[in-house]
N, C-alpha and C positions, 0 to 999 in steps of 0.2 A: 390876648384873652388870658386872664390870670385865674378866673373863677372855674369851679368845677360844677358841671351840671349832670345830674342823673335823669335820663329820660326813659320812662316806661310807658307801656300801653295797657289799656284795660278793655276787656270784652266781657260778654255775659258769662263765659266759662271762668275767667280769672276772678270775676266778681264773686261768683258762688264759692269758688275754692277759698278765696280770701276771707269770706265770712265765716269759714270753718277752720281756718289756719291763721292763727294770730301772727305768726312770724311773717307769713306772706303778706298779710294785710298791712303790717307795719312797714314792710319793704315798699309797698305801693304808696302808702300815705306819706312816706318820707321822700318820695320822688320830687325833684325840682319841677319837672313837667310830667303830667300824666295825660296821655292822649287817648281819646275815645276810638278804639280800633274794633268797632262792632256795632251793627245796626241796633242791637238790643240796648246798648248804652245810650245811643242817640235818642231812641224812642222813650226810654225810661226818663231821661233828663227832660224831655219835652213834657211828659205827663206829670212828673213830680215837681219839677222846678219851673215849668213853663218857659224854659229856655230852648231856643233852637241852636243846636250845635252841629258841626259837620264831622263826619267820620274821617279820621286821619289814620290810615293803616301804617303799620311798621314799614311796609315796602315803600310808601310815599316818603316817610322820614328818611329812610336809607337813601333813596334817589336824591332827595334834596341835599343831604349832607355830602354825598359824593360829588355832586355838581359844584358845591361851594368849595370843597377841598381841591377839586381840579383847577379851579380858578387861581388858587394861590400856591399850587404845588405842595399841598398838605400831606399829612401822613395818617393812615388809618390802619387799625389792627383788628383782625377777626379772631375771636377766642371762642372755640367750640367746634362742634361737628367733626367730620372725618377728614383725613388728609386729602382724600380724593375730592371731596366737596370744596375744600379750601383751595386746592389747585385749580379747580374749575372757576372759582371766584376770581382768583388771581389772573387767570387767562382773560376773563371777560373784562376785568377792570383795566388791564393793560391795553385792551382794545378800545373800551368805551371812555376811559378817563386816563389818558397816557401821562398826565402830569402828577398823578397821585403816587406816593410812595406806599407800598403795600407790605404789611407784616401779618403773620398769623401763627397760631399754635392750636393743635388738636389735643386737648387733655384726655386722659384715660376715661373710657366709658364705664362709669360705675355710679351707683346711687348716691354715695357719699364720698367726697374727696378727703384724703388724708391731709395732715398739716404740710407734709412734704409736697403733695400735689398742689396745694394752694400756693405755697411759696414759689414753686416753679412757674406757675401761671403768672403770678405777680411780677416775678423777675423777668419773664419773657416780655411782658407788656412794657414794663418800666425801662428795660434796656433799649427798646425800640423808640420810646418817647413819642407815641402818636398823639395827634390832636383829638381824634375820635376813636373810641374803642367800641366795637360791635360785639355783643355777647350773644351767643346762640346755643343755649343748653336746654331749651324748652322751659315753659313755665310750670311750676313756680321756682324751679331750681335756679334758673339764671338770675331772677330778681333777688332771691335770697342771697346768692353768692355776691352779687354786686353790693347789696346793702351791707353785708358783713365786711367786705374788703375795700370799699370805695375810698376810704381814707388812706389806704396804702398804695393806691394806683395814681401814678403821675400822668394824668390825662386831663383834657379839658371837658370832654363830653363822653358820657358812657350811655350806651343804648342797648337795652335788652330787646332783641328783635326776632328771636326764635326761628320760625319757619322761613323768614326772609333769606336766610343763608341758602336754603334749598331752592327757593324761588329764583334767586339771582343766579345760582349755579346751574339751574336748569334740571336738577335731579327730581324736582317736583314742579308740576305745572300750576301756575296761579290761574284761577278762573278768569275768563275773558272780561274785557272792559264793560260789556253790556251787563253781565251778571253783577259786577261791582257797582255799576251806576244805579241799578234798581234795588240795591241793598240785599242781593241774594248771593254774595260771595261765599257765605257759609254753606249754601247748598252746593255750589260748585266744588268747594273743598271736600265736602262730605262724599260727593259722588266720585271724586278722584281718589280718596283714601278712606273708604267706608270702614275697613277693619280697624284702622288706627283712630279714626275720629268719630265713630258712631256714638260713643258714650258722651263725648263732649257736647254733641248737638242733640241727640235723641234723649239722653238722660238729663244733662245739666241745663238744656234749654228750658224744659218745663219747670225745673227747680228755680231757675232765674225768674220765670214768669210768676211763680208762686211767691217768691220773695218780693217781687215788684208789687203784687197785689197787697201783700201785707203792709208794705211801705205806704201805699196809697191810702189804705184804711187807717193806718196809724196817723198819717198826715191829716186826714179828714177829722179823726177823733181829736187830735190836738187843737185843730182850729175850732172845733165845736166846744172844746173845754175852755 
C-alpha cells in the first residue's frame, strides 16, 4: 500500500461545529473517507438525500483496522491521550492482537501546540513507521492537526478517533450493544459523562435539528424554483 488515506468521522456535534469553523470544515471535507458516526447524520441523509446509510462508529473502524493489522503483523501508532491510557491500550492490544507492533506518544496537554511540539509528534510517528496512525486529541483539534500535518507523516492510514482511546483502554465505558443498536448510543454516553458531554447533546443537538430543518426547506425551495 503506497497511498495515504485520511479517515475521519462526522456526527451531529462535529457537523454543527464545522458549519461555524471554516478550518474544521475544510479538514472534514478533505478527508479521503468520512464516516457517519452518529444517528443524526444517518437520519439527515435519509431525509435530505433519500439515501439509507449505516452508522459506522470510530470504535468499529478501530476494531476493523486492528484485526487487519493483526493478520499481517502490522504496526500501529497511537498519538494523543495520557501515558496511563496509552499503556492500558498497549496492554490490551498485546492480549487481543499479539501480532501487532505497537507504538505511542502522549503530547503535552495544551490548547495549541508549538512548532517544537508538532515536530516532536511528527518525528515520533515517522521513526516508528506505522501502517496505521490513530489520533486521539478530541474534535476538532485532532482533525485540524491531521489536516495540517498529513503530508509530513509517513503512514498509510490516519484515523482521528477521539473517545475510542478511552473506550478501548477501559477508562470510559462505551454504551452497551443494545443502546448502540437502537440508535441511542448518544444517550448512554451522556448518562456516563453528563458534565463533559451535556453541551454536545443538550445544546448542539437542537442546533443540529434547526440546521437540518433549514436544509430541508432550502431543498424544497430550490426544487420549487
